[in-house]
N, C-alpha and C positions, 0 to 999 in steps of 0.2 A: 396670730399670733402663730410661727416654725417649730414645729417642736426643734428643732434645730438650736432655736435661740431661746429653747425652758432647760433645754439639758445641757448644752455650755452652764446656762445660770445656776442650775444645777449639780453640775460638777463644778466652781464657783467656790457653792453652798455646805458641798460639802468637802470640801478642803479647809474649810475656814475653818480659827477654836473663838476670833471673838468678832463674834457679831452684833451687828447695832441695828435694833427695824426702827427706824422713821416715818411715823406714819402721817397722813394732814385727814383734808376734810370729803378727797371722798373715797375715802373708806367706810366712811360713818356712809354717806350720802347710798351706799350700794346699800343698808340698810333701812333706809329712807328718813333720815337724820336730813331736814332740811342745812344747805348751807346756807353762810354769809350771802351768795348769790344770789340767792334765790328770793323770788317773787315770796311777800308772804301771803297769808291767807287768809282768811275765814277775817274772827275781826280784827288783824294787826295790818291787812291789807291794806289798809292807810296808810301804814310808815314807810319807815329806813331802816332798814337792820343797825346799818351803822348810826344811823343818828343819835340808838336807843343804845351802845354797846358806851358809853365814854359816862366817865366822873361828872363832867356836866349836865348833863342830862342826869344823871341821879340826884344831882342835888337841886335840879331843877323840877324832878317830878318824880319820889323817890317810886311813887304807890302805881306810878304807868312802868316803869323802872324791874319793877321786884316783878310786876305782873306781868311780863315778858318773857324773860327768866322764868316765872313759873309756867308757863305757857312750854317754853324748850323743853320745859325736865322732863314735863305730860309727856314731850313726843317720846324725848327722849328711853322711857320709862316704855311707850309702847311696843319700841325695837327690841330687835332682838341683834344675838349677835351674829353675822352673815359668815359663812369658809371662808370669806380672805379672812379673817379675824381668829378663826377657829386650829388657820393656821398658820397664825402669830405665834401662839399658843407651846402648837407642833415646835415648832424651832427653837423655841425659848427652851422648850422638856429637854433636845435632841444634845441642845449647843448650850450645857450650864452656862459656861463665861457669853450669858449673852443679854444686850441691854435692850425694853421696845422705849422707844423715843413719841411724845405724842403731843401735837397739835390740836389735836381737837380739847373740849371739853365733859364728853359724854366716859360712861362707863363701860360702854364693849366691850375693850379690851379688857377688861377685871373678868365680866361676869363670862368672858372664853375662856377663862385657864390663864391669863398673861399675873404672877402676883406682885411687880411694886411695878406700874410704865411711871417714865416720868413723866411729867404732863407741862409744859409748857405754857399754856396758855393755862392754864391751873384747871377747875376741874369742877361743873356746874351743881360737886353736892360736898360742898366746902364750902358754905359758906363764912365769914365773918364780921366783929362790927367795921365800919366808916369810917368811927372815930379810934378806935384805940388800936386794933385788929387780931382782937381777941377772935376767938374759933367759936366757932356756933351753932350746935345740933344742928343739924337738917333736917325741915317742919314735919311733924307730921306727917300719917297719914299717904295718901300720893296726889302728887300736889294733882291738880281741875285746870278748867279753865275760870279767870276768874267769874266770879257769878253777875254781877255789877257788871259785865261789859270792859274792863279791861284791867283797870286798875283792881291791885292788890294792899295789902299796906303792911313794907316790912315788919319781921321781930325786930323787938329790944333787945341789945346787949345786956346779957345777963349783971356785965363786969359794972358797967360806967350808963348805958341806957340810951345810947344812939342807934342810931337807924341798923342796921344789920342789912349788909351790903351781897347780891353772888361772890363764888371764890373765885372769879376772870379772871385773868389778862383785858381789860377794856383797853380802843386804840387811846392812844398818846400812854398808856404808865408802859413800868419798866414790865419785861419778863422776871417772874419769881428766880434770887439771883442762887436758890441751891440748886433749884432743877436747874438753872445754863449751866451752871459748875461744872452740875454732873455730866449731861450732859456733853459738851462741850470737850472733855473729857474723857469718856466712852469713845466719840465719835474719833478723840484723837487715835484713840488706843486698839482699836479695830483692826479686825484687815477683810471684812467686807460689810458693806451700808448696803442694805434692803433699804428703799426710797416706796415708798406704794399712797398715789393718789393725793400727790404734795402736788402746789402748782407750783415748787418752785419763788417766789412770789415774795411773800412772808417773811420781810424779815425784823429781830435776828435768828432765828429757828430758820435762816431756808438758808443759813448762813452752816446747817449740822453737813450733812452732802460733802459742801467747800472740803469743811475741815478735816472729813474724813479722804479724800483725796490728797488733800497736801498732805500727807504725812503717810499714803503711799497702800490707805483699803481699795479692794474697790466695790467699786457701788454700780449697782446692777439699781434695775429701777421698773418699775409696775406704772404704768396709765394711761387709761384709753387714751390719752390727747400727748403732740409733743407740748416740750416744756425746757423753761433752761437748766436743767440740769442732765434733760440729753450728751450736752455737753463734753462730760463727764461721768458717762456712764458706760463703766463695761461694755452693759446690757442693757437695752431695752426694752425691755415687755410690755408693749401697748395689746391693752384692754382690760379691764374692771379684774380687778381683788377678786371677784368673791371668786372668780371661775379659772384666774391663774395663780395665783398664791396655793390652793388647791393642791394643782396641774402642777408644780414647784419641791413644792413636801415629796412628792407620789415620785417624781422626777430621783428627786435627794436619794429620800432613803427609802426605796421600792415599793410603793403601795401603804406607806404607812400612812398620806393624809387620812386631815379630820375629813368625816362627814357631816352634815347639816345637822341641827338639835329636833326633834321630834316637834 
């Protein structure tokens, strides 16, 4: 990626007063969190992630699905925010009127210092009742690979006694209305949207950068690959977020980019 492109993006970011940072699976993949496109490993290699992430799968075999999500939660707990996550938190600190919107269900933004990212696809750390939707506490202790191979019975709801489910959006489910409404409002009112590590293919979340562009915002994209968002981006920074976002922050605010945590 040329220094000219980073410099151009830095100039746009420096002038922005309302910033949205929109992140996708590529951002977390750089911290070692598997994406849905990655082949499952270990005990889970015989399964297809997309067949486990459905209401029908949970209804048919809740122990299997809960066990898989415990495995995913354990993978996230082992991961650490990368320099890209830290750079996003720096942008938030530098631009008070900024919002982080993420398609990721992990907590890496929070651990990097982002105070309240909007989780369009829910969170691994916000389980709820599958029947009455009551919030449930996160299971005690660090999640572990299911001892019996794959299956782990889900907790029961303290209110109605039904099974607790992962607090994520499954295939075929609607996005959480409040988060989606807030995300669209932020995109429509920002003057710069920075999209990072998203394929631009998973709708309706992928519409967020398009909304920003339609309402006059400048779109800057950070992605190692070409995506449908290339067409709406004013600047395309081609490469990993963990390298390019700190470089962008440094270029914008004279060397104040974050350093990796110890």
